[in-house]
C-alpha positions in Angstrom: 28.0 12.0 22.1 24.9 12.0 24.4 24.0 15.5 23.1 23.3 14.0 19.7 20.6 11.7 21.2 18.9 14.5 23.1 16.3 15.2 20.4 15.4 11.5 20.2 15.0 11.4 24.0 12.8 14.5 23.9 10.5 13.0 21.2 10.3 9.7 23.2 9.3 11.6 26.4 6.7 13.7 24.5 5.2 10.6 22.9 5.0 8.9 26.3 3.3 12.0 27.8 0.8 12.2 24.9 -0.1 8.5 25.3 -0.5 8.9 29.1 -2.6 12.0 28.6 -4.9 10.2 26.1 -5.4 7.2 28.3 -6.1 9.4 31.3 -8.6 11.5 29.4 -10.3 8.3 28.2 -10.6 7.0 31.8 -12.0 10.4 33.0 -14.5 11.0 30.2 -15.3 7.5 28.8 -18.5 5.6 29.3 -18.6 2.9 31.9 -20.7 -0.2 31.5 -23.5 -0.1 34.0 -24.9 -3.6 33.5 -23.0 -6.8 33.2 -25.6 -9.1 31.7 -24.6 -12.3 30.1 -25.8 -10.9 26.7 -23.3 -8.0 27.0 -20.5 -10.4 27.6 -21.0 -12.5 24.5 -18.7 -12.0 21.6 -20.1 -10.0 18.7 -19.1 -9.9 15.1 -21.0 -8.5 12.2 -24.4 -8.8 13.7 -24.3 -12.6 13.6 -24.8 -14.5 16.8 -21.9 -16.8 17.6 -22.4 -20.5 17.1 -20.2 -23.6 17.5 -16.7 -23.7 19.0 -14.4 -20.8 18.2 -11.3 -23.0 18.4 -11.8 -25.6 15.6 -9.1 -27.1 13.5 -8.4 -25.4 10.2 -7.6 -27.8 7.3 -4.0 -27.8 6.2 -5.0 -27.0 2.6 -5.7 -23.4 3.6 -2.2 -23.1 5.0 -0.6 -24.7 1.9 -2.4 -22.3 -0.4 -1.4 -19.3 1.7 2.2 -20.5 1.7 2.1 -21.0 -2.0 0.6 -17.5 -2.5 3.4 -16.0 -0.4 6.1 -17.9 -2.4 4.7 -17.0 -5.8 3.9 -13.4 -4.7 7.6 -12.8 -3.9 8.3 -13.5 -7.5 6.3 -10.4 -8.5 8.0 -8.4 -5.8 11.4 -9.2 -7.3 10.2 -9.1 -10.9 8.8 -5.5 -10.9 12.0 -3.7 -9.9 14.0 -5.8 -12.3 11.6 -4.9 -15.2 11.9 -1.2 -14.3 15.7 -1.1 -14.4 16.1 -3.7 -17.2 16.2 -1.0 -19.9 19.2 0.6 -18.2 21.0 -2.7 -18.0 20.2 -3.4 -21.6 21.8 -0.1 -22.7 25.1 -1.3 -21.1 24.8 -4.5 -23.2 24.6 -6.7 -20.2 22.7 -9.9 -20.8 23.8 -11.4 -17.5 20.9 -9.7 -15.7 18.4 -11.2 -18.2 19.8 -14.7 -17.8 19.8 -14.3 -14.0 16.1 -13.3 -14.0 15.3 -16.1 -16.4 16.8 -18.6 -14.1 14.9 -17.1 -11.1 11.6 -17.2 -13.0 12.3 -20.8 -14.1 13.0 -21.8 -10.5 9.7 -20.3 -9.4 7.9 -21.9 -12.3 9.4 -25.2 -11.2 8.1 -24.6 -7.7 4.6 -23.8 -9.1 4.6 -27.1 -11.1 5.7 -29.0 -8.0 2.8 -27.5 -6.0 0.4 -28.3 -8.8 1.6 -31.9 -9.0 1.2 -32.3 -5.2 -2.4 -31.2 -5.5 -2.1 -28.0 -3.4 -4.4 -26.1 -5.8 -6.9 -28.9 -6.2 -9.3 -28.6 -3.3 -12.0 -30.8 -4.7 -9.7 -33.9 -4.9 -10.4 -36.5 -2.3 -8.4 -39.5 -1.3 -10.0 -42.8 -2.4 -11.8 -44.7 0.3 -10.0 -47.9 1.3 -12.0 -50.7 2.8 -10.5 -52.0 6.0 -11.3 -55.6 5.1 -9.2 -55.4 1.9 -6.2 -54.0 3.9 -6.1 -57.0 6.2 -6.3 -59.5 3.4 -9.8 -60.7 4.2 -12.0 -61.4 1.1 
């Protein structure tokens, strides 16, 4: 039984040796930073100097749109293989596959309408400003 796994063990050992060799070669030949100025330690991205805090809060609307994209993108991932094989199912006179996919699409359309009604796709919408004096009952 262990003889069957000998090729896998050999590939693993060879991969580890290759990684160790590349890292050792990089240490021997690679450039070393000679100066440690504050300018060299600053983060760099795209030629734009950093400004502000890097750890700021991201609005929830970005998360909601990303989540909605993933949910609605899964529909396409399931719809494409179904569309490719549908002709074969149709030749067998099986309408069950059609009704199943129609129910699946209707469920995802319902999810899309729900997200639309909740305002996930409307980024410009703002909540109305409520005056604090009217909440307490003062006039």
